[in-house]
N, C-alpha and C positions, 0 to 999 in steps of 0.2 A: 669326898667335897672336889673340887673341882676350884679352878684358878679366882681369885679374888679381884683380879686386873683384868679389866678388859678392855678392847678400843674400839670405837664408834665409828660407824664408818664417815668419811671426809674429814675426820679429826686427825691434826699432825700434830707431831713429837719434833720441834725445831731445832736442834743444835746449830745451825747456819752462825757463820764465822761475820764478821765485818769487813768492808770491802779495804784495802791498805789505803794510804794517802798520797798523795802527790803535789802537796805544796812543797815550795822550794824550799828544803834547808827541813822539814818534817817526811820526807820521804818513809815508807813504809812497807812491809809485806803483806800480803792477806792475810787475815787471823785464821789462827788453826781450828774447826771446828769441832765440839765439845765429845765429852763421851759420858756416854748411858749406863746405868748396869739396871737390870731386873734380875728379878732372883723371882723363883715361882716355885713352891716344893710341889705341885700338884704340875696338871696339864697347863699350858701356856699357849692359848687362841690367837695366832699370831693373823687371822682372815682379815682384820684391817689395822692391821698394823701398819703406819704408815706415818715413817721418820723422813725427817730429811738432815741430813748434816754435810752443807757442801762450806769445804773453805772460800775463803775469801779472795778476791779481784783483786790482781796488782796491778798498776798502770805504770808503775815506776819502771824503767829500762834498766836489764840487771837483775831484774826481783823476782820470784818466782812465784805464784798463787799459793794459798794456806793448806792444807791438809784436813780431809775430806774427814770426819768424823767416827768416832770406836762406839760400837755397840754391842756389851756385854752380855749376855741373855745364860742365866742359870735356873736350868729347868729337869721335873721326871720328866716330861715327852708333852712334842708338840702339837697343835693341831693345824697341817697343813702347813707347815712347814715353808711360810712367802709363799705358795701357789698361787694365787692370786696376783695374775702380772701388774694390775692395777696397783697395787701396796706394795711393792719393791722398793723397802729400804734405799733411798738415796745418799749415799754416803762420796759423793765425786771429792776431785782434791779441784781447790779453786784454780782459775788460770791466770795468766798476764796477760799482759802486752805483747812481751816478746822473749819471755825469760822461760815460757814451760810455766808446766804447772807443777803444786807441791804434791804429796803423797797422796795417792786416793785412802779412803777408812775403808773401815772393814765389820765382819759380824765374827765377835767370837763366842763359839758356841761352846756351855759348858754342860753338860750332860751329867744331875747325879744321877749314878746308878744302884743307890737305894733309896726307894720314896721311906724316908722316917714317920712317914703315917700308915703305913700297910705295909713294910718291911718284907717290899714285891720289887722289883724293876718293870717297865716302861713294857706295854705290847705292842710297842712300836719298835720291831727287832734294828731294822735297816735305818732306823732314824728319820725317815721325809714326811712324818709328821702325817700317816694315815697309816692305818692297823687294816694292812691288804696281804694279797697270795705270797707277797715277796715277806713278810714278816714270817708265814706257815714252813714256805719253802726254805728261807735260809735253817729254823728249827729242825724241820724235816730231814736237811742235808746235813746236821751235825746230831742229830737221834741217837743215845746212846753214849753220848761223848761224856764221859768225867771230867772234873776240873785239873785231875792230871795227866789228862791228855794233851800232845800237841796241839790236835786243833782245837781244843775246846774254846768256845765265843762266852764270856759271861755275857755278853747284853741276852744269847738267846737263855740264861737262866735264869726266866723270870722269877721263878717262888725261889732263888738263890738257898738250892738244897744239893750245888758241885755236880748235879747232871740234869742230861736235856734229855729228857724226859714228855710220857704223852701229857702230862700237868702241864707244862709248861703250852705246849701248844693247844689243851682247853683255854688257859687264858687268852690267847688271841682269839680262839676261839668266842669267846665271852666278847671281845672289844673288837670283833670281827666288821669292819666300815662303820663302826661308831662315829669316825673322825676320817 
């Protein structure tokens, strides 16, 4: 089963805020951009994930612009991890006439370590959105580690048997270059 959420080329999710008012007596700061939470139990394809969460502009003297948006992603694994620069999320703070910008927005990554559908971890050990040589190297470097070892890394224990073994390397092999 793959992600039920898909982002189409050219589509934009806009969390942007409104600009502040400079009407006398009703001066206000630029608005804060919104918050978006997305949860996917399997792989989340970020290839065309185009989001804009810009803070609003403040034209009033002494008032900073609004804060940028926050995107919280909960997922088993990412596909491409925003590697297409055209679709990098824009979560910038709003500016102002003379008092600086608000706080820049951010992306919060919450990786589900165990997929409830398969009881396995994602083969993308290093979390870069691709299953490549780095993932096999990570497992190879930890080969024969047990959960009681100081160097044990649970991300490399894909089949969740509390040891790093050939089974974990094989799982990465099955998904090698699939995303």
